[in-house]
C-alpha positions in Angstrom: 52.3 144.8 13.0 56.1 144.7 12.5 58.3 142.6 14.7 56.3 143.1 17.9 54.5 140.0 19.2 51.1 140.3 20.7 49.9 137.8 23.3 46.4 136.9 24.6 45.5 134.2 27.2 44.1 131.1 25.5 41.0 131.1 27.8 40.2 134.7 26.7 40.4 133.7 23.0 38.0 130.8 23.6 35.5 133.2 25.4 35.9 135.8 22.5 35.3 133.1 19.9 32.2 131.9 21.8 30.9 135.5 22.0 31.3 136.2 18.3 29.7 132.9 17.4 26.7 133.9 19.7 26.5 137.3 17.9 26.6 135.6 14.5 23.8 133.2 15.7 21.7 136.2 16.7 22.3 137.8 13.3 21.4 134.6 11.5 18.1 134.3 13.4 17.4 138.0 12.9 17.7 137.6 9.1 15.6 134.4 9.1 18.2 131.8 8.4 16.5 129.8 11.1 14.5 130.4 14.2 14.0 128.9 17.7 10.6 128.2 19.2 10.7 131.3 21.4 11.2 133.4 18.2 8.1 132.3 16.4 5.9 135.3 17.3 8.6 137.9 17.2 12.4 137.9 17.0 14.2 137.8 20.3 17.9 137.4 21.3 19.2 133.9 21.5 19.5 133.0 25.2 22.9 134.1 26.7 23.5 130.5 27.9 24.2 129.6 24.2 27.3 131.9 24.5 28.7 129.6 27.1 27.8 126.6 25.0 29.7 128.0 22.0 32.8 128.8 24.2 32.7 125.2 25.6 32.4 123.7 22.1 35.5 125.7 20.9 37.4 124.7 24.0 36.6 121.0 23.7 37.4 121.0 20.0 40.7 122.7 20.6 41.7 120.2 23.3 40.7 117.2 21.1 42.6 118.4 18.1 45.7 119.2 20.2 45.5 115.8 21.8 45.1 114.1 18.4 48.1 116.1 16.9 50.2 115.2 19.9 49.5 111.5 19.4 50.1 111.7 15.7 53.6 113.2 16.3 54.7 110.4 18.6 56.8 107.7 16.8 55.3 104.3 16.3 56.9 101.6 18.5 59.3 99.5 16.5 59.8 95.7 16.5 62.6 95.9 19.0 60.3 97.4 21.6 58.2 94.9 23.5 55.0 95.2 25.4 52.8 98.1 26.2 54.5 101.5 26.5 57.6 100.2 24.6 59.3 98.7 27.7 62.2 96.6 26.7 63.2 93.7 29.1 66.8 93.8 30.3 69.3 91.5 28.6 69.3 88.0 30.0 65.9 88.4 31.7 63.6 85.4 31.4 60.7 86.0 29.1 57.1 84.9 29.7 57.0 81.2 29.9 
């Protein structure tokens, strides 16, 4: 690959991951790892709507982990920071009474 960087839109990567998970699910049902009710008599493809479900699951998982990592990277408010959001009252301001 060398020094060249390759780029791909994030949404496309989610769709591709969802597609390959759907393909893997079809392979697993074909080889009998499990089966769905519509596959009892004979094997059939898993419904294509599951492809969208897999893509949505990957997207939501990515967003949740990214949000969690962002919060974990924020510094904890110290004792010199008061109130929600770390707002510090100006010097000489009257405190709650």
